[in-house]
C-alpha positions as CSV (number, residue, x, y, z in Angstrom):
1,M,-51.4,-59.7,-29.1
2,P,-47.8,-60.2,-30.1
3,E,-47.9,-56.8,-31.7
4,T,-49.1,-55.3,-28.4
5,N,-46.3,-57.1,-26.5
6,K,-43.8,-55.7,-29.0
7,Q,-45.1,-52.2,-28.5
8,L,-44.9,-52.6,-24.7
9,V,-41.3,-53.8,-24.9
10,V,-40.5,-50.8,-27.1
11,V,-42.1,-48.4,-24.6
12,I,-40.3,-50.0,-21.7
13,V,-36.9,-49.9,-23.5
14,A,-37.6,-46.3,-24.5
15,A,-38.5,-45.4,-20.9
16,I,-35.3,-47.1,-19.6
17,L,-33.2,-45.3,-22.2
18,V,-34.8,-42.0,-21.2
19,L,-34.2,-42.7,-17.5
20,L,-30.6,-43.7,-18.3
21,F,-30.2,-40.5,-20.3
22,F,-31.5,-38.4,-17.4
23,G,-29.5,-40.4,-15.0
24,V,-26.3,-39.8,-17.0
25,M,-27.2,-36.1,-17.3
26,F,-27.8,-36.0,-13.6
27,L,-24.4,-37.6,-12.9
28,I,-22.7,-35.2,-15.3
29,M,-24.4,-32.2,-13.6
30,I,-23.2,-33.5,-10.2
31,S,-19.7,-34.0,-11.5
32,Y,-19.7,-30.5,-13.1
33,Y,-21.0,-29.0,-9.9
34,N,-18.4,-30.8,-7.8
35,N,-15.6,-29.7,-10.2
36,R,-16.8,-26.1,-10.1
37,K,-16.9,-26.3,-6.3
38,L,-13.4,-27.7,-6.2
39,L,-12.2,-25.0,-8.7
40,A,-13.9,-22.3,-6.6
41,A,-12.2,-23.7,-3.4
42,R,-8.8,-23.7,-5.2
43,E,-9.3,-20.1,-6.4
44,K,-10.3,-19.1,-2.9
45,Q,-7.2,-20.7,-1.5
46,L,-5.0,-19.1,-4.1
47,L,-6.6,-15.7,-3.4
48,K,-6.0,-16.2,0.3
49,E,-2.4,-17.3,-0.3
50,N,-1.9,-14.3,-2.6
51,F,-3.4,-11.9,-0.1
52,E,-1.2,-13.2,2.7
53,K,1.9,-13.1,0.4
54,Q,1.2,-9.5,-0.6
55,L,0.5,-8.6,3.1
56,L,3.8,-10.1,4.2
57,Q,5.6,-8.4,1.3
58,S,3.9,-5.0,2.2
59,R,4.9,-5.4,5.9
60,L,8.6,-6.1,4.9
61,E,8.6,-3.2,2.5
62,V,7.1,-0.9,5.0
63,Q,9.6,-2.0,7.6
64,E,12.5,-1.5,5.2
65,Q,11.2,2.0,4.3
66,I,10.9,2.9,8.0
67,L,14.4,1.7,8.7
68,N,15.7,3.7,5.7
69,N,13.9,6.8,7.0
70,I,15.3,6.3,10.4
71,S,18.8,5.9,9.1
72,Q,18.4,9.1,7.1
73,E,16.9,11.0,10.0
74,I,19.7,9.9,12.4
75,H,22.3,11.0,9.8
76,D,20.7,14.3,8.8
77,N,19.2,15.5,12.1
78,V,20.5,13.8,15.2
79,G,24.0,13.4,13.8
80,Q,24.2,17.1,12.8
81,I,22.8,18.3,16.1
82,L,25.3,16.2,18.1
83,T,28.2,17.2,15.9
84,L,27.3,20.9,16.5
85,A,27.2,20.2,20.3
86,K,30.6,18.5,20.1
87,I,32.1,21.5,18.2
88,Q,30.7,23.8,20.9
89,V,32.2,21.7,23.7
90,N,35.5,21.5,21.9
91,L,35.4,25.3,21.5
92,M,35.0,25.8,25.3
93,D,37.8,23.3,26.0
94,H,40.1,25.0,23.5
95,N,39.4,28.5,25.0
96,G,39.6,27.2,28.5
97,V,36.8,29.6,29.5
98,F,33.4,28.7,30.9
99,N,30.8,30.3,28.7
100,R,27.3,30.1,30.2
101,E,25.6,31.0,26.9
102,L,27.5,28.3,25.0
103,V,26.7,25.7,27.6
104,K,23.0,26.6,27.2
105,D,23.3,26.1,23.4
106,V,24.9,22.7,24.0
107,K,22.1,21.7,26.4
108,D,19.5,22.8,23.8
109,C,21.3,20.8,21.1
110,I,21.3,17.7,23.2
111,G,17.6,18.2,24.1
112,R,16.7,18.4,20.4
113,A,18.7,15.3,19.7
114,L,16.9,13.4,22.5
115,T,13.5,14.5,21.2
116,D,14.4,13.3,17.7
117,L,15.6,10.0,19.1
118,R,12.4,9.5,21.0
119,D,10.4,10.2,17.8
120,I,12.5,7.7,16.0
121,A,12.0,5.1,18.7
122,K,8.2,5.6,18.4
123,S,8.4,5.0,14.7
124,L,10.1,1.6,15.3
125,S,7.0,0.3,16.9
126,G,5.2,-2.3,14.8
127,Q,1.9,-1.1,16.2
128,R,2.4,2.4,14.9
129,I,0.7,1.8,11.6
130,Q,-2.3,0.3,13.2
131,Q,-2.5,3.0,15.9
132,L,-2.4,6.0,13.6
133,R,-5.0,6.9,11.0
134,I,-4.0,6.7,7.3
135,S,-4.1,10.5,7.1
136,E,-1.6,10.7,10.0
137,L,0.7,8.2,8.4
138,I,0.7,10.0,5.1
139,A,1.1,13.4,6.8
140,A,4.2,12.0,8.6
141,E,5.6,10.8,5.2
142,L,5.1,14.2,3.6
143,Q,6.6,15.9,6.6
144,R,9.7,13.7,6.3
145,I,10.0,14.6,2.6
146,K,9.7,18.4,3.4
147,K,12.1,18.1,6.3
148,A,14.7,16.4,4.0
149,G,14.4,19.3,1.6
150,L,13.6,17.0,-1.3
151,T,10.4,18.8,-2.5
152,N,7.5,20.7,-1.2
153,A,4.7,18.4,-0.1
154,C,1.2,19.1,1.2
155,M,-2.0,17.3,2.0
156,D,-5.7,18.1,1.8
157,V,-8.4,16.1,3.6
158,T,-12.2,16.3,3.0
159,G,-15.0,14.3,4.5
160,M,-15.4,12.4,7.8
161,E,-12.3,10.3,8.5
162,K,-12.9,6.5,8.4
163,D,-10.1,4.1,7.7
164,P,-10.3,0.7,5.8
165,G,-9.6,-2.5,7.8
166,P,-6.2,-3.0,9.5
167,Q,-4.7,-5.2,6.8
168,D,-6.1,-3.0,4.0
169,K,-4.6,0.0,5.6
170,L,-1.2,-1.5,5.6
171,I,-1.3,-2.4,1.9
172,L,-2.8,1.1,1.1
173,F,-0.1,2.8,3.1
174,R,2.6,0.9,1.2
175,M,0.9,1.9,-2.1
176,V,1.2,5.6,-1.1
177,Q,4.8,5.1,0.1
178,E,5.7,3.6,-3.3
179,S,4.0,6.4,-5.1
180,L,5.9,9.0,-3.1
181,Q,9.2,7.2,-3.6
182,N,8.7,7.0,-7.3
183,I,8.1,10.8,-7.4
184,I,11.2,11.5,-5.3
185,K,13.4,9.1,-7.4
186,H,12.2,9.9,-10.9
187,A,9.8,12.8,-11.3
188,K,12.1,15.8,-10.5
189,A,9.1,17.5,-9.1
190,S,9.0,20.6,-7.0
191,E,5.5,20.0,-5.7
192,I,3.6,17.0,-4.4
193,M,-0.1,17.2,-3.5
194,V,-1.9,14.4,-1.7
195,T,-5.7,14.6,-1.5
196,L,-7.7,12.3,0.8
197,T,-11.5,12.2,0.2
198,Y,-13.6,10.2,2.6
199,E,-16.7,9.2,0.6
200,P,-19.7,7.3,2.0
201,E,-18.5,3.9,0.7
202,Q,-14.8,4.3,0.0
203,L,-11.6,6.3,0.6
204,S,-10.1,8.0,-2.4
205,I,-6.5,9.2,-2.4
206,M,-5.1,11.3,-5.2
207,I,-1.3,11.8,-5.4
208,R,-0.2,14.5,-7.9
209,D,3.2,16.0,-8.8
210,N,4.4,18.6,-11.3
211,G,7.4,16.5,-12.4
212,V,8.7,15.5,-15.8
213,G,6.0,12.8,-16.4
214,F,6.3,9.7,-18.6
215,D,4.6,7.5,-21.2
216,L,2.8,5.0,-19.0
217,Q,2.2,2.4,-21.7
218,Q,5.8,2.6,-22.9
219,K,7.0,2.0,-19.4
220,L,4.7,-1.0,-18.9
221,D,5.6,-2.5,-22.3
222,A,9.3,-2.1,-21.6
223,G,9.0,-3.8,-18.2
224,N,10.1,-0.6,-16.4
225,G,6.8,0.0,-14.7
226,L,6.9,-2.7,-12.0
227,G,6.3,-0.3,-9.2
228,L,3.4,1.2,-11.0
229,Q,1.9,-2.2,-11.8
230,N,2.4,-3.1,-8.1
231,I,0.2,-0.2,-7.1
232,I,-2.6,-1.3,-9.5
233,N,-2.3,-5.0,-8.4
234,R,-2.4,-4.2,-4.7
235,A,-5.5,-2.0,-5.1
236,A,-7.2,-4.9,-6.9
237,L,-6.1,-7.2,-4.1
238,I,-8.2,-5.3,-1.6
239,R,-11.1,-4.8,-4.0
240,G,-10.0,-1.3,-4.9
241,R,-9.0,0.5,-8.0
242,A,-5.9,2.5,-9.0
243,F,-5.6,4.7,-12.0
244,I,-2.4,6.2,-13.2
245,K,-2.2,9.2,-15.6
246,S,1.0,10.9,-16.7
247,V,1.7,13.6,-19.3
248,I,5.3,14.3,-20.3
249,N,6.5,17.6,-18.8
250,E,3.2,18.1,-17.0
251,G,3.5,15.6,-14.1
252,T,1.7,12.5,-12.9
253,C,-1.5,11.7,-11.1
254,I,-2.2,8.4,-9.2
255,D,-5.8,8.0,-8.2
256,I,-6.6,5.2,-5.6
257,H,-10.0,4.1,-4.5
258,I,-10.4,1.6,-1.6
259,P,-13.7,0.5,-0.1
260,Y,-14.0,0.7,3.7
261,E,-15.4,-2.8,4.1
262,Y,-13.4,-5.7,2.8
263,A,-14.2,-9.3,3.9
264,E,-10.8,-10.9,4.2
265,V,-10.5,-14.4,2.7
266,K,-11.0,-17.0,5.4
């Protein structure tokens, strides 16, 4: 009988130990799950903060680029047109003769200047980027480059047009702007070709030039490829991808793929 009691005590103790073991394991699993949940919440918050920071930075950079473009256009276009009109008026004043044809030329110059100023005023609107399609925004950038005589630039569009979400479009447009500015500043290219391909699930944009090219890895290692790294990082931020390929003396190709649907971080 004592032996039986002893065995019973051993069984009870063993059962208690097993229950304690599973209880501890259960508590550990709950703690692990809660920690994972907190970690996921922190990562989500960091992702949201990073997205908002990048979005604000893109907005500021786009605004800065627009203001630079406006300044250049006022100087190169409106300023030159009005200077010509002033010269024509001074010429009439100097000669002291009313010249109907010269007056018509002055009126035409002033009309062109007013048209350019109206176009510039439209570009100052913060809603412009959201109102226009990405293809229209890029076409305007390329037209500005051609108009400035910097290099020949053209665009090809295939597929049925469909833009990403408003915030994604802003970041995407800034990526294209940065790519074009890098070409103008560093590539010494005579040709820029932008291809927009509207695929069923994503928008692909390829930006190519025939410039001097560069060693991509060498630039990144030397810390001189910040603009290029920004393009890659911004594409990843909106769940896209960006690939950069460059060959010395053969030019550079930047290939960007952005999905249409992107659930912004709440």
